[in-house]
C-alpha positions, 0 to 999 in steps of 0.5 A: 500647553502644561506648565513645567513643574519645578522641584523644591531645590529650584523653588528655594533657589528662586526664593532666596533673597539677594544679599550684599547688594550695594547702590549709590546713596542719593542723599544721606539720611538727615542731610538737608539740601538748601534750596532757594526758599523763604524758610530758615535752615532751622525751620526747614529742618523742623519741617522735614523732621515733622514730615518724616514722622508723619510719613512713618506714622501714616505707613504704620497706620496703613500696615495696621489696617492691612493686618486687621483687614485680613485677620477679621473672623466671626459673624461680623466678618463681612462688615468689618472686612468692608470697614477696614477695606474702605480706607485702603481703597480710598486713593486720597486718604493714603496718597503721600506726596513724593519727596520731590514735591517739597523744596527741602527734604531729608533722607 
């Protein structure tokens, strides 16, 4: 059975982003939830700030790997393609703990 063809207007309508969506905020950014752990509030906040920076840096590095993975060209294409692909396929190198793994977190 052949697939139905779509005209350009239908495709553009489906590809249009849905804007103006609102949802319930789970936890405001920068807000710490006090949990019964043996860390002072200052230490907890400092740890959260460091973890947020580490998360941002890791996501940026992952995106740079993805970018360069697909922009490789030339005689060493295959070797570089594999080199950039290796960290992306390694589960342990890019896996990040969920926020629920930490006893204190900031949005």
